[in-house]
C-alpha positions, 0 to 999 in steps of 0.5 A: 385871329377870331377878331380880325376875321370878324372885323373883316367880315363886319367891315365888308358888310358895312361898306357894301351897304348891308344892314348889320342887324339883318346880316349878323346871323348869316355872319355868325353862321358862316363863322360856325366852328371855324374861328381860325384861318381858312383858305377860300376853298376850305370855306367853300367846302365847309359851307357846302357841307353845312348847307346839306343834311345827312341824318334825319331828325330821328337819327340825330335824336339817336346820336344824341341819346347814344352820345349821352350814354357814351359820355354822360353830362357833368358839371362842365357840360355835355355833348349837346353843349359841345355840339357833338351831334353837329360834329358827327353830322359834319364828319359824316358829310366830310368823310363819306366812308363814315356814312354807311357804317353810321346810318347802317349802325343806327338802323341795326341798333334800332332794329335790335331795340325793336326785336328785344324790347318792342320799342325804338332805341329812342324810346328805351330807358337807360337800363334797356340801352345798357342791355343793347350797348354792352354786347357791342361796347367791348370789341375783344369780347363781341360775338361774331353776329354783333361784329358789325355793330361793335365796329359801329359803336367803336366809330360812334364812341370815337366821334363822340369823344373826339367831338367833345374833347376838341370843343371849347366845353371839352377843353374846359372839362380837361382843364387845358390852359394852353401853352404858358411861358416859363412853365415846362 
């Protein structure tokens, strides 16, 4: 399907008189992660979301650091290779209910880092990050004062793991080979 879609796009560009070398980047960007069949309205919706920026660069840096803390790198890859920060950015735009908890959670985590260490979250070391995350990482044992932070962390953990393990890198990490004939 990927090759059919790419061939169709390439043929259309070729016959419309476009120079393939100039348009290659635009074609690759329009295919982005969606290498499977999409309806025209889905493509339009996805392209609209991809053209917008929800998180600031500082927030993306926090998401990346938090993601590395949630799921450390291994020999197969890491969250950046799996494009997890991009996935979280896309999900926040696609599901508006995620926006306030994610932005608010990042801001509160940063405030806690400022209060506790007089540093932004991005500038804390791993031990300091651990001290900030441990009180919110276990929902059953969280204090009432940190309940909202715990919900934020649970959402972030779910997004990081979903983004990673549904990516090509994550599937390779799992060793998933797909359906195979006569192997039950």
